[in-house]
C-alpha positions as CSV (number, residue, x, y, z in Angstrom):
1,M,-33.4,67.3,-111.3
2,A,-35.7,65.6,-113.7
3,K,-38.0,67.4,-116.1
4,L,-41.7,67.0,-116.0
5,N,-41.8,65.3,-119.4
6,Q,-39.3,62.7,-118.1
7,V,-41.5,62.1,-115.1
8,L,-44.5,61.6,-117.3
9,A,-42.6,59.0,-119.4
10,L,-41.5,57.1,-116.2
11,E,-45.0,57.2,-114.7
12,K,-46.6,55.1,-117.4
13,G,-44.1,52.2,-116.9
14,A,-44.2,52.5,-113.1
15,K,-48.0,52.3,-113.1
16,S,-48.1,49.2,-115.4
17,A,-45.4,47.4,-113.3
18,A,-47.1,48.3,-110.0
19,F,-50.5,47.2,-111.0
20,A,-49.2,44.0,-112.5
21,K,-47.4,43.2,-109.2
22,L,-50.5,44.2,-107.1
23,T,-52.7,41.9,-109.2
24,A,-50.3,39.0,-108.9
25,L,-50.1,39.4,-105.1
26,H,-53.8,39.7,-104.8
27,R,-54.3,36.4,-106.6
28,Q,-51.5,34.7,-104.6
29,V,-52.9,35.6,-101.2
30,Q,-56.4,34.2,-102.2
31,V,-55.0,30.7,-102.6
32,P,-55.8,28.7,-99.4
33,A,-53.1,26.2,-100.0
34,L,-50.4,28.8,-100.0
35,I,-51.4,30.5,-96.7
36,S,-52.1,27.2,-94.8
37,G,-49.7,24.9,-93.1
38,I,-49.9,21.8,-90.9
39,S,-47.8,19.5,-88.8
40,R,-48.9,16.0,-87.8
41,T,-47.0,13.3,-85.9
42,Y,-48.1,9.7,-85.2
43,Q,-47.6,7.7,-82.1
44,P,-48.5,4.0,-82.0
45,K,-50.6,2.7,-79.2
46,D,-47.8,0.4,-78.0
47,D,-44.3,-0.4,-78.8
48,E,-45.4,-3.1,-81.3
49,G,-47.7,-0.8,-83.2
50,E,-46.9,0.6,-86.7
51,T,-44.7,3.6,-86.9
52,L,-45.7,6.3,-89.4
53,P,-43.5,9.3,-90.5
54,P,-44.6,12.8,-89.5
55,E,-46.5,15.0,-92.1
56,S,-46.0,18.7,-92.5
57,T,-46.9,21.5,-94.9
58,R,-45.1,24.8,-94.7
59,V,-47.0,28.1,-94.9
60,Q,-45.7,29.7,-98.2
61,V,-47.5,33.1,-98.1
62,T,-48.5,35.3,-95.2
63,V,-50.6,38.4,-95.2
64,E,-47.8,40.4,-93.6
65,Q,-45.3,39.3,-96.2
66,T,-47.8,40.2,-98.9
67,L,-48.4,43.7,-97.4
68,K,-44.7,44.4,-97.4
69,Q,-44.5,43.3,-101.1
70,V,-47.4,45.6,-101.9
71,T,-45.7,48.4,-100.2
72,E,-42.5,47.8,-102.1
73,A,-44.5,47.7,-105.4
74,M,-46.6,50.8,-104.8
75,V,-44.3,53.3,-103.0
76,G,-42.4,54.1,-106.2
77,L,-45.6,54.7,-108.1
78,F,-47.0,56.9,-105.4
79,D,-43.8,59.0,-105.3
80,I,-43.5,59.4,-109.1
81,T,-47.2,60.4,-109.5
82,A,-46.8,62.8,-106.6
83,S,-43.8,64.4,-108.3
84,K,-45.8,64.7,-111.5
85,D,-48.8,66.3,-109.8
86,W,-46.7,68.7,-107.7
87,A,-44.9,69.7,-110.9
88,N,-48.2,70.1,-112.8
89,A,-49.4,72.5,-110.1
90,T,-46.6,74.9,-111.1
91,A,-46.0,74.1,-114.8
92,R,-47.4,76.8,-117.0
93,A,-46.8,78.4,-120.4
94,D,-48.2,81.0,-122.7
95,V,-50.2,80.0,-125.8
96,K,-49.1,82.1,-128.7
97,V,-50.7,82.4,-132.1
98,N,-48.6,84.0,-134.9
99,G,-46.3,85.3,-132.3
100,T,-49.0,87.0,-130.2
101,V,-49.9,85.7,-126.7
102,L,-53.5,84.7,-126.8
103,L,-53.6,82.9,-123.4
104,A,-51.1,83.8,-120.7
105,D,-49.7,81.6,-118.0
106,V,-51.9,78.5,-118.7
107,P,-51.5,75.4,-116.4
108,V,-50.2,72.3,-118.2
109,T,-53.3,70.3,-117.2
110,Y,-55.6,72.8,-119.0
111,L,-53.3,72.8,-122.0
112,L,-53.8,69.0,-122.2
113,F,-57.6,69.5,-122.0
114,L,-57.5,72.3,-124.6
115,E,-55.5,70.2,-127.0
116,K,-58.0,67.4,-126.9
117,Q,-61.0,69.8,-127.3
118,L,-59.5,71.5,-130.3
119,T,-58.9,68.1,-132.0
120,D,-62.6,67.3,-131.5
121,L,-63.6,70.8,-132.7
122,R,-61.6,70.4,-135.9
123,T,-63.4,67.1,-136.6
124,F,-66.8,68.9,-136.0
125,V,-65.9,71.8,-138.4
126,D,-64.7,69.4,-141.1
127,K,-68.2,68.0,-141.3
128,L,-70.1,71.4,-141.5
129,P,-72.3,71.7,-144.6
130,V,-71.2,74.2,-147.2
131,L,-73.2,76.1,-149.8
132,D,-73.4,74.7,-153.3
133,A,-70.7,76.5,-155.2
134,A,-72.7,76.3,-158.4
135,E,-75.3,78.7,-157.0
136,T,-75.0,82.4,-156.3
137,W,-75.9,83.1,-152.7
138,S,-76.6,86.1,-150.6
139,T,-77.5,86.6,-146.9
140,G,-81.2,86.8,-146.0
141,S,-82.9,89.3,-143.7
142,A,-81.5,90.2,-140.3
143,M,-84.2,88.0,-138.7
144,D,-82.8,84.9,-140.4
145,D,-79.4,84.7,-138.9
146,G,-77.2,82.5,-141.0
147,V,-79.8,81.9,-143.7
148,Y,-78.7,82.3,-147.3
149,R,-80.8,82.7,-150.5
150,N,-79.9,82.2,-154.1
151,Q,-81.0,84.3,-157.0
152,E,-84.6,84.1,-158.2
153,N,-85.3,81.5,-160.8
154,R,-88.3,82.1,-163.0
155,T,-89.9,79.2,-164.9
156,T,-93.1,78.8,-166.9
157,R,-96.0,76.6,-166.2
158,T,-97.6,75.2,-169.3
159,K,-100.9,73.3,-169.9
160,K,-101.8,71.1,-172.9
161,V,-104.7,72.7,-174.7
162,P,-106.6,70.7,-177.4
163,R,-106.5,72.1,-180.9
164,N,-108.3,71.1,-184.2
165,H,-106.5,70.6,-187.4
166,V,-108.7,70.4,-190.5
167,K,-107.1,68.0,-192.8
168,A,-109.9,68.2,-195.4
169,P,-112.7,70.7,-195.5
170,A,-116.3,69.5,-195.6
171,T,-118.0,68.9,-198.9
172,D,-121.6,68.2,-199.9
173,K,-120.6,64.5,-199.9
174,H,-118.2,64.2,-197.0
175,P,-117.8,65.8,-193.6
176,A,-114.7,67.6,-192.8
177,Q,-111.7,65.6,-191.7
178,V,-110.5,67.0,-188.4
179,E,-107.5,65.9,-186.4
180,V,-107.3,66.8,-182.7
181,Y,-103.8,67.6,-181.2
182,F,-102.6,69.2,-178.0
183,E,-100.5,72.4,-177.8
184,D,-98.4,73.5,-174.8
185,V,-99.7,76.9,-173.8
186,T,-98.1,79.0,-171.1
187,V,-100.6,79.5,-168.3
188,G,-98.4,81.0,-165.6
189,H,-94.9,81.4,-164.1
190,W,-93.1,79.9,-161.1
191,T,-90.6,82.1,-159.2
192,T,-88.3,79.9,-157.1
193,I,-85.9,81.0,-154.4
194,K,-83.8,78.4,-152.6
195,F,-82.8,79.0,-148.9
196,S,-80.0,77.3,-147.0
197,G,-78.6,77.2,-143.5
198,A,-75.2,75.9,-144.8
199,T,-72.2,78.2,-144.8
200,P,-69.7,79.3,-147.5
201,A,-66.7,77.1,-148.0
202,T,-64.5,80.1,-147.2
203,R,-66.1,80.4,-143.8
204,V,-65.3,76.7,-143.0
205,A,-61.7,77.2,-144.3
206,G,-61.2,80.2,-142.0
207,L,-62.5,78.3,-139.0
208,K,-60.2,75.4,-139.7
209,S,-57.2,77.7,-140.2
210,R,-57.8,79.4,-136.9
211,I,-58.4,76.1,-135.0
212,E,-55.2,74.7,-136.5
213,A,-53.2,77.8,-135.6
214,L,-54.5,77.7,-132.0
215,H,-53.9,73.9,-131.8
216,N,-50.3,74.3,-132.8
217,G,-49.9,77.1,-130.3
218,V,-51.3,74.9,-127.5
219,K,-49.0,72.0,-128.5
220,V,-45.9,74.2,-128.3
221,A,-47.1,75.6,-125.0
222,R,-47.7,72.1,-123.6
223,E,-44.2,71.0,-124.6
224,E,-42.7,74.1,-123.0
225,A,-44.7,73.5,-119.8
226,N,-43.7,69.9,-119.7
227,G,-40.1,71.0,-119.8
228,A,-40.4,72.5,-116.3
229,D,-38.3,71.0,-113.5
230,A,-40.0,68.3,-111.4
231,V,-38.8,68.1,-107.8
232,R,-38.8,64.5,-106.4
233,V,-41.6,64.1,-103.9
234,N,-41.3,61.2,-101.5
235,I,-44.7,60.5,-100.1
236,G,-45.3,56.8,-100.6
237,E,-43.5,55.7,-97.4
238,T,-45.5,58.0,-95.3
239,I,-48.8,56.8,-96.8
240,F,-48.0,53.1,-96.3
241,S,-46.5,53.6,-92.9
242,Y,-49.8,55.0,-91.8
243,I,-51.8,52.3,-93.5
244,L,-49.8,49.4,-92.1
245,G,-49.7,51.0,-88.6
């Protein structure tokens, strides 16, 4: 008795071979010259007339012959695929994570689906934005689920104010020599708080770790389920017997 994983390996080759044969037969039966024949004989008008040899072309391909070849090519594929699907209907296994059963008695078809989805989910999580590690972040209010804020940063706002510098005082003969310069004077303060919808790197690492653990559990379960016995199901002959009448 074959195992399900053996049937799966055989199905791929059987499918390729059957479809290649079906394509070749389809093309062959579409060629008019192959399905046509003729027989011609010549009889002169009288005994003194010219004698010509007969002409004939044999039919090389018939629809009925082609249908038999199609049957031969497809019956094996129908049987092996039926064996796979019948086995899939009963092949099940538990998904375990760290030795604990997380999902019990899961069909192998769902395990295949789950394995693909977890691969895609891991790719999604890998691209999640993370908080800048150079900042100190804390969670916001309960209304802002998943919003983080950093510590307040207080900065000054300055303004250039003109000042006069007397280089030489006024005398009775000369006016004072005054130089104008600008001085930065604090006029206020900015208080800045940054907000972010990103998540801590530790959160992403935890997600990836759990996805990886589950993914490994699914792969082990899938291999276990694919090791189930597959009973040979012979159904192709019945199908083609009905089709061909």
